[in-house]
MOPAC internal coordinates of N, CA, C and O (Angstrom, degrees):
PM7 1SCF
backbone

  N    0.0000 0     0.00 0     0.00 0    0    0    0
  C    1.4556 1     0.00 0     0.00 0    1    0    0
  C    1.5131 1   108.84 1     0.00 0    2    1    0
  O    1.2310 1   121.53 1   -39.32 1    3    2    1
  N    1.3071 1   114.68 1   140.68 1    3    2    1
  C    1.4963 1   118.79 1   177.49 1    5    3    2
  C    1.5328 1   110.96 1   -85.52 1    6    5    3
  O    1.2310 1   121.37 1   -15.83 1    7    6    5
  N    1.3286 1   114.99 1   164.17 1    7    6    5
  C    1.4384 1   119.65 1   178.93 1    9    7    6
  C    1.5648 1   110.41 1   -56.24 1   10    9    7
  O    1.2310 1   120.88 1   134.68 1   11   10    9
  N    1.3213 1   115.92 1   -45.32 1   11   10    9
  C    1.4828 1   119.87 1  -179.22 1   13   11   10
  C    1.5235 1   110.77 1   -60.01 1   14   13   11
  O    1.2310 1   119.51 1   137.95 1   15   14   13
  N    1.3368 1   118.54 1   -42.05 1   15   14   13
  C    1.4188 1   122.25 1   178.92 1   17   15   14
  C    1.5592 1   112.07 1   -64.09 1   18   17   15
  O    1.2310 1   121.28 1   143.52 1   19   18   17
  N    1.3123 1   115.16 1   -36.48 1   19   18   17
  C    1.4838 1   118.67 1   179.38 1   21   19   18
  C    1.5497 1   109.22 1   -66.09 1   22   21   19
  O    1.2310 1   120.60 1   133.38 1   23   22   21
  N    1.3357 1   116.46 1   -46.62 1   23   22   21
  C    1.4932 1   120.99 1   179.33 1   25   23   22
  C    1.5253 1   108.45 1   -61.24 1   26   25   23
  O    1.2310 1   119.06 1   134.38 1   27   26   25
  N    1.3312 1   119.39 1   -45.62 1   27   26   25
  C    1.4600 1   121.40 1  -178.18 1   29   27   26
  C    1.5394 1   110.90 1   -64.10 1   30   29   27
  O    1.2310 1   120.55 1   141.39 1   31   30   29
  N    1.3376 1   116.55 1   -38.61 1   31   30   29
  C    1.4792 1   119.38 1   177.58 1   33   31   30
  C    1.5287 1   110.22 1   -63.08 1   34   33   31
  O    1.2310 1   119.44 1   133.92 1   35   34   33
  N    1.3125 1   118.68 1   -46.08 1   35   34   33
  C    1.4493 1   122.84 1   178.57 1   37   35   34
  C    1.5688 1   109.44 1   -61.06 1   38   37   35
  O    1.2310 1   120.12 1   137.17 1   39   38   37
  N    1.3491 1   117.37 1   -42.83 1   39   38   37
  C    1.4416 1   120.05 1   177.63 1   41   39   38
  C    1.5234 1   111.07 1   -61.34 1   42   41   39
  O    1.2310 1   120.45 1   136.71 1   43   42   41
  N    1.3154 1   116.74 1   -43.29 1   43   42   41
  C    1.4477 1   121.57 1   179.96 1   45   43   42
  C    1.5528 1   111.72 1   -60.71 1   46   45   43
  O    1.2310 1   120.31 1   136.87 1   47   46   45
  N    1.3275 1   117.02 1   -43.13 1   47   46   45
  C    1.4226 1   121.85 1  -177.36 1   49   47   46
  C    1.5274 1   110.07 1   -65.72 1   50   49   47
  O    1.2310 1   119.90 1   141.70 1   51   50   49
  N    1.3483 1   117.80 1   -38.30 1   51   50   49
  C    1.4482 1   121.72 1  -176.55 1   53   51   50
  C    1.5334 1   113.95 1   -97.72 1   54   53   51
  O    1.2310 1   120.01 1  -173.83 1   55   54   53
  N    1.3304 1   117.59 1     6.17 1   55   54   53
  C    1.4490 1   121.70 1  -175.18 1   57   55   54
  C    1.5036 1   113.71 1   -54.33 1   58   57   55
  O    1.2310 1   118.94 1   132.89 1   59   58   57
  N    1.2876 1   119.63 1   -47.11 1   59   58   57
  C    1.4610 1   123.10 1   179.14 1   61   59   58
  C    1.5123 1   113.44 1  -112.10 1   62   61   59
  O    1.2310 1   121.27 1  -151.10 1   63   62   61
  N    1.3447 1   115.17 1    28.90 1   63   62   61
  C    1.4616 1   119.66 1  -175.81 1   65   63   62
  C    1.5721 1   110.80 1   -68.76 1   66   65   63
  O    1.2310 1   121.87 1   -30.83 1   67   66   65
  N    1.2860 1   114.03 1   149.17 1   67   66   65
  C    1.4599 1   123.39 1   177.21 1   69   67   66
  C    1.5316 1   108.14 1  -104.38 1   70   69   67
  O    1.2310 1   120.24 1   -73.51 1   71   70   69
  N    1.3344 1   117.16 1   106.49 1   71   70   69
  C    1.4673 1   120.39 1   179.62 1   73   71   70
  C    1.5118 1   110.05 1  -108.73 1   74   73   71
  O    1.2310 1   119.91 1  -154.79 1   75   74   73
  N    1.3119 1   117.77 1    25.21 1   75   74   73
  C    1.4671 1   122.97 1  -177.70 1   77   75   74
  C    1.5292 1   114.40 1   -63.28 1   78   77   75
  O    1.2310 1   120.82 1   157.05 1   79   78   77
  N    1.3280 1   116.04 1   -22.95 1   79   78   77
  C    1.4979 1   118.25 1  -179.36 1   81   79   78
  C    1.5323 1   111.23 1   -80.18 1   82   81   79
  O    1.2310 1   120.56 1   169.66 1   83   82   81
  N    1.3375 1   116.53 1   -10.34 1   83   82   81
  C    1.5003 1   121.59 1   179.05 1   85   83   82
  C    1.5004 1   105.77 1   -93.37 1   86   85   83
  O    1.2310 1   120.35 1   -70.04 1   87   86   85
  N    1.3078 1   116.94 1   109.96 1   87   86   85
  C    1.4700 1   122.00 1  -173.48 1   89   87   86
  C    1.5578 1   112.39 1   -94.13 1   90   89   87
  O    1.2310 1   119.30 1  -178.11 1   91   90   89
  N    1.3031 1   118.93 1     1.89 1   91   90   89
  C    1.4597 1   120.57 1  -179.20 1   93   91   90
  C    1.5466 1   109.17 1  -126.81 1   94   93   91
  O    1.2310 1   120.81 1   -15.26 1   95   94   93
  N    1.3002 1   116.06 1   164.74 1   95   94   93
  C    1.4351 1   122.44 1   178.29 1   97   95   94
  C    1.5382 1   107.37 1   -77.49 1   98   97   95
  O    1.2310 1   121.24 1   -43.82 1   99   98   97
  N    1.3006 1   115.23 1   136.18 1   99   98   97
  C    1.4793 1   123.86 1  -178.68 1  101   99   98
  C    1.5051 1   108.77 1  -133.88 1  102  101   99
  O    1.2310 1   120.36 1   -53.59 1  103  102  101
  N    1.3302 1   116.92 1   126.41 1  103  102  101
  C    1.4541 1   121.93 1   174.89 1  105  103  102
  C    1.5358 1   110.12 1  -126.93 1  106  105  103
  O    1.2310 1   121.39 1   -62.53 1  107  106  105
  N    1.3160 1   114.95 1   117.47 1  107  106  105
  C    1.4622 1   120.22 1  -177.54 1  109  107  106
  C    1.5517 1   108.04 1  -120.43 1  110  109  107
  O    1.2310 1   121.36 1   -52.52 1  111  110  109
  N    1.3187 1   115.01 1   127.48 1  111  110  109
  C    1.4463 1   117.44 1   175.28 1  113  111  110
  C    1.5649 1   107.09 1  -103.41 1  114  113  111
  O    1.2310 1   121.30 1   -47.95 1  115  114  113
  N    1.3159 1   115.12 1   132.05 1  115  114  113
  C    1.4857 1   121.88 1   179.67 1  117  115  114
  C    1.5294 1   106.20 1  -106.93 1  118  117  115
  O    1.2310 1   121.05 1   -57.56 1  119  118  117
  N    1.2945 1   115.59 1   122.44 1  119  118  117
  C    1.4837 1   121.47 1   171.52 1  121  119  118
  C    1.5546 1   105.74 1  -102.92 1  122  121  119
  O    1.2310 1   121.79 1   -63.99 1  123  122  121
  N    1.2914 1   114.17 1   116.01 1  123  122  121
  C    1.4863 1   120.20 1  -179.26 1  125  123  122
  C    1.5402 1   108.00 1   -93.41 1  126  125  123
  O    1.2310 1   121.78 1   -49.65 1  127  126  125
  N    1.3385 1   114.21 1   130.35 1  127  126  125
  C    1.4633 1   121.03 1   179.33 1  129  127  126
  C    1.5558 1   108.94 1  -107.22 1  130  129  127
  O    1.2310 1   120.67 1   -20.29 1  131  130  129
  N    1.3255 1   116.33 1   159.71 1  131  130  129
  C    1.4472 1   121.84 1   176.84 1  133  131  130
  C    1.5169 1   111.12 1    74.81 1  134  133  131
  O    1.2310 1   120.10 1    36.00 1  135  134  133
  N    1.3195 1   117.42 1  -144.00 1  135  134  133
  C    1.4318 1   121.47 1  -178.65 1  137  135  134
  C    1.5151 1   110.33 1   -59.62 1  138  137  135
  O    1.2310 1   120.46 1   -48.20 1  139  138  137
  N    1.3432 1   116.73 1   131.80 1  139  138  137
  C    1.4894 1   121.61 1   179.23 1  141  139  138
  C    1.5134 1   111.30 1    76.30 1  142  141  139
  O    1.2310 1   119.81 1  -153.55 1  143  142  141
  N    1.3264 1   117.96 1    26.45 1  143  142  141
  C    1.4864 1   121.82 1  -177.29 1  145  143  142
  C    1.5169 1   110.24 1   -58.03 1  146  145  143
  O    1.2310 1   122.37 1   -35.17 1  147  146  145
  N    1.3401 1   113.06 1   144.83 1  147  146  145
  C    1.4859 1   121.38 1   178.98 1  149  147  146
  C    1.5200 1   108.77 1   161.64 1  150  149  147
  O    1.2310 1   121.12 1     2.56 1  151  150  149
  N    1.3062 1   115.45 1  -177.44 1  151  150  149
  C    1.4635 1   120.16 1  -179.37 1  153  151  150
  C    1.5604 1   110.29 1  -131.68 1  154  153  151
  O    1.2310 1   122.03 1   -37.42 1  155  154  153
  N    1.3118 1   113.71 1   142.58 1  155  154  153
  C    1.4490 1   120.16 1   173.50 1  157  155  154
  C    1.5161 1   110.44 1  -147.50 1  158  157  155
  O    1.2310 1   120.64 1   -11.27 1  159  158  157
  N    1.2756 1   116.38 1   168.73 1  159  158  157
  C    1.4588 1   117.29 1  -179.75 1  161  159  158
  C    1.5026 1   112.09 1  -128.82 1  162  161  159
  O    1.2310 1   121.46 1   -26.35 1  163  162  161
  N    1.3270 1   114.82 1   153.65 1  163  162  161
  C    1.4389 1   124.34 1   175.94 1  165  163  162
  C    1.4986 1   106.72 1  -121.51 1  166  165  163
  O    1.2310 1   120.30 1   -54.76 1  167  166  165
  N    1.3125 1   117.02 1   125.24 1  167  166  165
  C    1.4320 1   122.26 1  -178.34 1  169  167  166
  C    1.5411 1   110.18 1  -120.47 1  170  169  167
  O    1.2310 1   120.26 1   -47.06 1  171  170  169
  N    1.3045 1   117.11 1   132.94 1  171  170  169
  C    1.4580 1   121.30 1   174.92 1  173  171  170
  C    1.5225 1   106.36 1  -113.42 1  174  173  171
  O    1.2310 1   121.20 1   -56.89 1  175  174  173
  N    1.3397 1   115.31 1   123.11 1  175  174  173
  C    1.4346 1   121.13 1  -179.94 1  177  175  174
  C    1.5364 1   109.50 1  -153.26 1  178  177  175
  O    1.2310 1   121.22 1   -48.47 1  179  178  177
  N    1.2934 1   115.27 1   131.53 1  179  178  177
  C    1.4834 1   121.14 1   179.68 1  181  179  178
  C    1.5245 1   114.28 1    53.04 1  182  181  179
  O    1.2310 1   121.10 1  -140.39 1  183  182  181
  N    1.3336 1   115.49 1    39.61 1  183  182  181
  C    1.4718 1   121.37 1   175.45 1  185  183  182
  C    1.5234 1   113.84 1    79.36 1  186  185  183
  O    1.2310 1   120.20 1  -172.53 1  187  186  185
  N    1.2928 1   117.22 1     7.47 1  187  186  185
  C    1.4700 1   120.71 1  -178.26 1  189  187  186
  C    1.5308 1   110.93 1  -122.29 1  190  189  187
  O    1.2310 1   121.36 1   -29.16 1  191  190  189
  N    1.3275 1   115.01 1   150.84 1  191  190  189
  C    1.4694 1   122.36 1  -179.75 1  193  191  190
  C    1.5469 1   108.07 1  -111.05 1  194  193  191
  O    1.2310 1   121.65 1   -49.84 1  195  194  193
  N    1.3138 1   114.45 1   130.16 1  195  194  193
  C    1.4517 1   121.65 1   179.58 1  197  195  194
  C    1.5320 1   109.57 1  -124.20 1  198  197  195
  O    1.2310 1   119.54 1   -51.98 1  199  198  197
  N    1.3225 1   118.48 1   128.02 1  199  198  197
  C    1.4257 1   120.49 1   178.28 1  201  199  198
  C    1.5445 1   108.59 1  -120.37 1  202  201  199
  O    1.2310 1   121.21 1   -51.10 1  203  202  201
  N    1.3249 1   115.29 1   128.90 1  203  202  201
  C    1.4769 1   119.93 1  -179.70 1  205  203  202
  C    1.5303 1   109.34 1  -132.42 1  206  205  203
  O    1.2310 1   121.76 1   -31.26 1  207  206  205
  N    1.3338 1   114.24 1   148.74 1  207  206  205
  C    1.4957 1   118.26 1  -177.36 1  209  207  206
  C    1.5432 1   112.46 1   -85.88 1  210  209  207
  O    1.2310 1   120.72 1  -122.97 1  211  210  209
  N    1.2889 1   116.24 1    57.03 1  211  210  209
  C    1.4619 1   121.81 1   179.89 1  213  211  210
  C    1.5227 1   109.90 1  -138.61 1  214  213  211
  O    1.2310 1   120.75 1   -14.86 1  215  214  213
  N    1.2909 1   116.18 1   165.14 1  215  214  213
  C    1.4805 1   121.44 1   169.51 1  217  215  214
  C    1.5248 1   108.07 1   -78.47 1  218  217  215
  O    1.2310 1   120.49 1   -30.78 1  219  218  217
  N    1.3080 1   116.67 1   149.22 1  219  218  217
  C    1.4567 1   123.15 1   179.17 1  221  219  218
  C    1.5244 1   107.54 1  -119.24 1  222  221  219
  O    1.2310 1   120.81 1   -80.22 1  223  222  221
  N    1.3177 1   116.06 1    99.78 1  223  222  221
  C    1.4541 1   119.57 1  -172.19 1  225  223  222
  C    1.5585 1   113.13 1   -71.50 1  226  225  223
  O    1.2310 1   119.32 1   155.30 1  227  226  225
  N    1.2765 1   118.91 1   -24.70 1  227  226  225
  C    1.4510 1   122.36 1   178.47 1  229  227  226
  C    1.5501 1   111.33 1   -99.84 1  230  229  227
  O    1.2310 1   121.78 1  -139.55 1  231  230  229
  N    1.3046 1   114.20 1    40.45 1  231  230  229
  C    1.4652 1   120.93 1  -174.99 1  233  231  230
  C    1.5610 1   111.91 1   -75.24 1  234  233  231
  O    1.2310 1   122.22 1   -20.01 1  235  234  233
  N    1.3464 1   113.36 1   159.99 1  235  234  233
  C    1.4535 1   119.35 1   172.56 1  237  235  234
  C    1.5094 1   112.27 1   -85.85 1  238  237  235
  O    1.2310 1   121.53 1   143.57 1  239  238  237
  N    1.3417 1   114.67 1   -36.43 1  239  238  237
  C    1.4504 1   120.53 1  -177.32 1  241  239  238
  C    1.5214 1   110.39 1  -147.77 1  242  241  239
  O    1.2310 1   121.63 1   -34.66 1  243  242  241
  N    1.3032 1   114.49 1   145.34 1  243  242  241
  C    1.4932 1   120.97 1   176.85 1  245  243  242
  C    1.5174 1   106.34 1  -115.17 1  246  245  243
  O    1.2310 1   122.03 1   -57.87 1  247  246  245
  N    1.3654 1   113.72 1   122.13 1  247  246  245
  C    1.4926 1   120.13 1   178.69 1  249  247  246
  C    1.5027 1   108.65 1  -112.84 1  250  249  247
  O    1.2310 1   121.96 1   -51.56 1  251  250  249
  N    1.2983 1   113.85 1   128.44 1  251  250  249
  C    1.4931 1   120.26 1   177.54 1  253  251  250
  C    1.5202 1   109.46 1  -116.93 1  254  253  251
  O    1.2310 1   121.05 1   -54.77 1  255  254  253
  N    1.3309 1   115.59 1   125.23 1  255  254  253
  C    1.4514 1   120.08 1  -177.45 1  257  255  254
  C    1.5241 1   109.32 1  -162.26 1  258  257  255
  O    1.2310 1   120.19 1    -4.41 1  259  258  257
  N    1.3193 1   117.24 1   175.59 1  259  258  257
  C    1.4540 1   120.82 1   175.88 1  261  259  258
  C    1.5414 1   109.21 1   -83.60 1  262  261  259
  O    1.2310 1   121.17 1   -15.79 1  263  262  261
  N    1.3036 1   115.36 1   164.21 1  263  262  261
  C    1.4626 1   121.88 1   179.01 1  265  263  262
  C    1.5196 1   110.00 1   -63.83 1  266  265  263
  O    1.2310 1   119.96 1   139.95 1  267  266  265
  N    1.3230 1   117.69 1   -40.05 1  267  266  265
  C    1.4694 1   120.83 1  -179.69 1  269  267  266
  C    1.5367 1   110.75 1   -61.44 1  270  269  267
  O    1.2310 1   119.82 1   132.95 1  271  270  269
  N    1.3462 1   117.96 1   -47.05 1  271  270  269
  C    1.4705 1   120.23 1   179.35 1  273  271  270
  C    1.5219 1   111.12 1   -66.84 1  274  273  271
  O    1.2310 1   119.96 1   140.90 1  275  274  273
  N    1.3134 1   117.68 1   -39.10 1  275  274  273
  C    1.4954 1   120.20 1   179.05 1  277  275  274
  C    1.5275 1   109.99 1   -61.26 1  278  277  275
  O    1.2310 1   119.62 1   134.40 1  279  278  277
  N    1.3135 1   118.34 1   -45.60 1  279  278  277
  C    1.4630 1   120.32 1  -178.23 1  281  279  278
  C    1.4989 1   111.68 1   -67.44 1  282  281  279
  O    1.2310 1   119.57 1   146.50 1  283  282  281
  N    1.3251 1   118.43 1   -33.50 1  283  282  281
  C    1.4840 1   121.86 1   173.24 1  285  283  282
  C    1.5358 1   110.90 1   -61.76 1  286  285  283
  O    1.2310 1   120.70 1   139.63 1  287  286  285
  N    1.3274 1   116.27 1   -40.37 1  287  286  285
  C    1.4528 1   121.51 1  -179.05 1  289  287  286
  C    1.5163 1   110.62 1   -69.41 1  290  289  287
  O    1.2310 1   119.71 1   130.38 1  291  290  289
  N    1.3431 1   118.16 1   -49.62 1  291  290  289
  C    1.4888 1   119.68 1  -174.03 1  293  291  290
  C    1.5425 1   108.57 1   -71.98 1  294  293  291
  O    1.2310 1   119.02 1   157.54 1  295  294  293
  N    1.2864 1   119.48 1   -22.46 1  295  294  293
  C    1.5158 1   118.84 1   177.57 1  297  295  294
  C    1.4945 1   111.27 1   -90.01 1  298  297  295
  O    1.2310 1   119.84 1   178.68 1  299  298  297
  N    1.2823 1   117.91 1    -1.32 1  299  298  297
  C    1.4954 1   120.54 1   175.15 1  301  299  298
  C    1.5131 1   114.37 1    86.39 1  302  301  299
  O    1.2310 1   119.62 1  -170.69 1  303  302  301
  N    1.3317 1   118.33 1     9.31 1  303  302  301
  C    1.4636 1   120.93 1  -179.25 1  305  303  302
  C    1.5104 1   112.40 1   -85.33 1  306  305  303
  O    1.2310 1   119.99 1   163.00 1  307  306  305
  N    1.3239 1   117.63 1   -17.00 1  307  306  305
  C    1.4939 1   123.10 1  -178.40 1  309  307  306
  C    1.5141 1   107.65 1  -140.87 1  310  309  307
  O    1.2310 1   121.45 1   -52.12 1  311  310  309
  N    1.3197 1   114.83 1   127.88 1  311  310  309
  C    1.4690 1   118.86 1   178.66 1  313  311  310
  C    1.5602 1   112.61 1   -79.07 1  314  313  311
  O    1.2310 1   121.94 1   -32.60 1  315  314  313
  N    1.3045 1   113.89 1   147.40 1  315  314  313
  C    1.4712 1   119.41 1   179.16 1  317  315  314
  C    1.4977 1   112.19 1   -55.58 1  318  317  315
  O    1.2310 1   120.13 1   134.57 1  319  318  317
  N    1.3288 1   117.35 1   -45.43 1  319  318  317
  C    1.4632 1   119.36 1  -177.06 1  321  319  318
  C    1.5021 1   111.34 1   -63.34 1  322  321  319
  O    1.2310 1   119.86 1   137.56 1  323  322  321
  N    1.3185 1   117.86 1   -42.44 1  323  322  321
  C    1.4847 1   121.65 1  -179.65 1  325  323  322
  C    1.5692 1   109.54 1   -65.31 1  326  325  323
  O    1.2310 1   120.61 1   139.10 1  327  326  325
  N    1.3149 1   116.45 1   -40.90 1  327  326  325
  C    1.4507 1   118.72 1   179.74 1  329  327  326
  C    1.5170 1   111.07 1   -65.91 1  330  329  327
  O    1.2310 1   119.60 1   141.34 1  331  330  329
  N    1.3369 1   118.36 1   -38.66 1  331  330  329
  C    1.4430 1   123.21 1   177.42 1  333  331  330
  C    1.5602 1   111.47 1   -67.71 1  334  333  331
  O    1.2310 1   121.67 1   131.12 1  335  334  333
  N    1.3075 1   114.41 1   -48.88 1  335  334  333
  C    1.4908 1   117.86 1  -177.28 1  337  335  334
  C    1.5283 1   113.78 1   -68.52 1  338  337  335
  O    1.2310 1   120.63 1   156.43 1  339  338  337
  N    1.3406 1   116.39 1   -23.57 1  339  338  337
  C    1.4770 1   118.48 1   178.23 1  341  339  338
  C    1.5398 1   112.85 1   -95.94 1  342  341  339
  O    1.2310 1   121.14 1  -173.75 1  343  342  341
  N    1.3492 1   115.42 1     6.25 1  343  342  341
  C    1.4522 1   119.64 1   176.59 1  345  343  342
  C    1.5063 1   115.21 1    77.70 1  346  345  343
  O    1.2310 1   119.62 1  -167.56 1  347  346  345
  N    1.3331 1   118.32 1    12.44 1  347  346  345
  C    1.4341 1   120.79 1   179.98 1  349  347  346
  C    1.5242 1   112.50 1   -80.38 1  350  349  347
  O    1.2310 1   120.73 1   165.83 1  351  350  349
  N    1.3218 1   116.21 1   -14.17 1  351  350  349
  C    1.4683 1   121.37 1   171.35 1  353  351  350
  C    1.4892 1   109.62 1  -145.10 1  354  353  351
  O    1.2310 1   122.01 1   -25.19 1  355  354  353
  N    1.3152 1   113.75 1   154.81 1  355  354  353
  C    1.4785 1   119.80 1   177.36 1  357  355  354
  C    1.5145 1   105.86 1  -120.17 1  358  357  355
  O    1.2310 1   120.46 1   -36.68 1  359  358  357
  N    1.3212 1   116.72 1   143.32 1  359  358  357
  C    1.4565 1   120.36 1  -179.16 1  361  359  358
  C    1.5440 1   109.68 1  -135.77 1  362  361  359
  O    1.2310 1   121.33 1   -37.73 1  363  362  361
  N    1.3336 1   115.07 1   142.27 1  363  362  361
  C    1.4225 1   123.13 1   177.87 1  365  363  362
  C    1.5345 1   108.08 1  -128.20 1  366  365  363
  O    1.2310 1   121.12 1   -42.18 1  367  366  365
  N    1.3154 1   115.46 1   137.82 1  367  366  365
  C    1.4915 1   116.26 1   178.27 1  369  367  366
  C    1.5236 1   110.80 1   111.98 1  370  369  367
  O    1.2310 1   121.18 1    28.96 1  371  370  369
  N    1.3100 1   115.35 1  -151.04 1  371  370  369
  C    1.4604 1   122.49 1  -177.65 1  373  371  370
  C    1.5233 1   111.45 1   -81.50 1  374  373  371
  O    1.2310 1   121.55 1   -84.82 1  375  374  373
  N    1.3188 1   114.64 1    95.18 1  375  374  373
  C    1.4860 1   118.76 1  -175.39 1  377  375  374
  C    1.5309 1   109.86 1   -70.16 1  378  377  375
  O    1.2310 1   118.49 1   155.33 1  379  378  377
  N    1.2915 1   120.49 1   -24.67 1  379  378  377
  C    1.4367 1   123.87 1   175.09 1  381  379  378
  C    1.5131 1   111.52 1   -59.18 1  382  381  379
  O    1.2310 1   120.83 1   138.88 1  383  382  381
  N    1.3174 1   116.02 1   -41.12 1  383  382  381
  C    1.4822 1   119.70 1  -179.65 1  385  383  382
  C    1.5290 1   109.55 1   -70.32 1  386  385  383
  O    1.2310 1   119.44 1   146.46 1  387  386  385
  N    1.3574 1   118.67 1   -33.54 1  387  386  385
  C    1.4365 1   119.27 1   177.35 1  389  387  386
  C    1.5145 1   110.46 1   -64.28 1  390  389  387
  O    1.2310 1   119.81 1   144.27 1  391  390  389
  N    1.3606 1   117.97 1   -35.73 1  391  390  389
  C    1.4619 1   121.69 1   179.07 1  393  391  390
  C    1.5289 1   112.28 1   -69.17 1  394  393  391
  O    1.2310 1   119.24 1   165.65 1  395  394  393
  N    1.3094 1   119.06 1   -14.35 1  395  394  393
  C    1.4777 1   121.09 1   176.62 1  397  395  394
  C    1.5197 1   110.97 1   -66.47 1  398  397  395
  O    1.2310 1   120.34 1   162.68 1  399  398  397
  N    1.3090 1   116.95 1   -17.32 1  399  398  397
  C    1.5166 1   120.50 1   176.70 1  401  399  398
  C    1.5390 1   107.91 1   -60.16 1  402  401  399
  O    1.2310 1   118.51 1   155.53 1  403  402  401
  N    1.2965 1   120.44 1   -24.47 1  403  402  401
  C    1.4800 1   121.36 1  -178.65 1  405  403  402
  C    1.5406 1   109.64 1   -69.08 1  406  405  403
  O    1.2310 1   120.47 1   157.29 1  407  406  405
  N    1.3123 1   116.72 1   -22.71 1  407  406  405
  C    1.4801 1   119.84 1   179.91 1  409  407  406
  C    1.5351 1   113.51 1   -82.22 1  410  409  407
  O    1.2310 1   120.67 1   168.26 1  411  410  409
  N    1.3125 1   116.33 1   -11.74 1  411  410  409
  C    1.4673 1   122.01 1   178.61 1  413  411  410
  C    1.5072 1   108.97 1   -79.56 1  414  413  411
  O    1.2310 1   121.08 1   -55.66 1  415  414  413
  N    1.3691 1   115.55 1   124.34 1  415  414  413
  C    1.4408 1   121.54 1   178.50 1  417  415  414
  C    1.5046 1   111.60 1   -98.53 1  418  417  415
  O    1.2310 1   120.80 1   -63.11 1  419  418  417
  N    1.3257 1   116.08 1   116.89 1  419  418  417
  C    1.4565 1   118.79 1   177.77 1  421  419  418
  C    1.5056 1   107.56 1   -92.74 1  422  421  419
  O    1.2310 1   121.03 1   -22.17 1  423  422  421
  N    1.3333 1   115.63 1   157.83 1  423  422  421
  C    1.5078 1   121.65 1  -175.72 1  425  423  422
  C    1.4442 1   112.25 1  -115.65 1  426  425  423
  O    1.2310 1   120.10 1   180.00 1  427  426  425

């Protein structure tokens, strides 16, 4: 998968997401390693999810993982905690804000 395909897949998954249960601003930068390497961010604000193919320098948390693991997480096949605890992803920053992704309902 290319970087652009990964970003488009993430956008598609979160296109109609309901983030109304997240009451605070969340900015997560994902650094993709290996095939499709690159960086993009996911922002939750006012109940909406926005994904852009850029670095987010004022982020709450930085997540580094492979494209395969990322797509498993955003599609709900792999939990963030399990991926973190098994070393499939590395995170720096406010890990509590990263866990707010679990409150986002994808359709």
